[in-house]
N, C-alpha and C positions, 0 to 999 in steps of 0.2 A: 422481459421488458424492463426498462429502467424506471426508476421511481420519479415522481414529480418533484419539482423544486421545493415544495413545502415539506417533503418527507425528510426524516433524519438521515444524514449520510450514512452509508453502510461500507465498512472497511472489510474486505475479504482477504484473509491471510492464510498461510500454511500452519495449521494447528498441530502438525507433527514436528514443527521446528521450535525449539525452545527460544531461540533468538527472536523469531518472528512473533511468537506468542507474547514474550516479554515486551517487545516493541509495541505491539497492538495494545496491550494492557496499559502501557505508559501513555500512549496517545489518547486513549479513552479517558484516563485519569486526569491528564493535564490539559486536554482540549477545553477551550472556553465555549465551544458549541458542542451539543450532544452528538456523539458518534456511536453508532452500533457496530461493534466488531464481531465478525463471525468467521470461524475457521471454514475454509472452503470444503473441507471434508464433511461438514454438517449443514452447510448452507444449501438452500434451494436455489442452485445456480441458474436454473432455467427462468426463475422469476426475475432475475436481473439481466438476462440475456448473455450470460457467461457460460463457457464450457469448463470442464474439469481441467483440460490442458492449459487453457489461458490462465486459470486461477493457480495452477501448480507452477507455472512459469514466472508469474509476477504478481505482486500485491495489486489488488484492485480496489477502487473506490467508486461507489455509485453515488453521485451527488448532482443536484441541479438537472436531473433527467439525463445525465450522461455518465459514461464509464471512463475512468481515468486509470491507466495502468503504469506500473513501475514508477519512474521518476515523476511522471505527470501526476500520479496519485499523491506522492509526497508533496509536490508543489501545491496541488489543490488543497491538501490538508492545511497547509500554511495560509493559503489565500482565504480559506474559510474563517480564519481567526479574526477577532475584532481588533487586535493590536496592529497598528499601521506598520511598525517595523517588521513584524512577522509576515504580514502581507507582502511587503516589499521583497523580503527574502524569497518567498514563493514565486513572485513575479520574475525576479532575477534568474531563478533556476531555469526558466523556460524562454529566456531572451535568445534571439538569434546569436549564435556564437557561443553561448553558455549552455544552450539546450543539449548539444552533443556531449559536452563535458558532464553535465548532470546525468545524462543517460549512462555514460561510462562509469561514473562513480556508483550509481545504483547497481549496475551490472557487476562491478567489482565487489561491492558489499554482498550482493545476493550470491555470487559465486563462492564467497568465503564465509558465509554465515555460520557454517559449522565450526569455524575457528573463533568466532566472536563470543562475547559473554552470553552465557545461556545456551550456546550452540553445542550440539553433539554430532557424532557421525551421522545420525539419522537426519540431520538438517541439510545434508548435501543435496544439491539440485538433482532432480531425477536423471539428468544426463551424466552426472558425476558418480552416481551409485553403481557399485559393482556387485 
């Protein structure tokens, strides 16, 4: 089940991926609101209403009693910040017309995370592994 609005947001990411781990650590360090980051491999996913498959497929954020996945997760992380310009960027990401583009950008980054800084062949998406 999702957490209440008063609880610290929880970021669920792929702990086997160097790029994902580095990104999650960067988010925790630079966020102006407290974020709890947990690799899905160690998290009690049932407590959040998530499955292993969902968590392996996309980054997840549990905040305000809801689950945000993929680009919605990234937008929500921006919307949680106190800086108005950062909030606007998060809102722009999910505007009609830009929402689909944000989803494509997220999917492109996720599909190529093994090629990004910190990424390794182990970072390939499960459907890409051979």
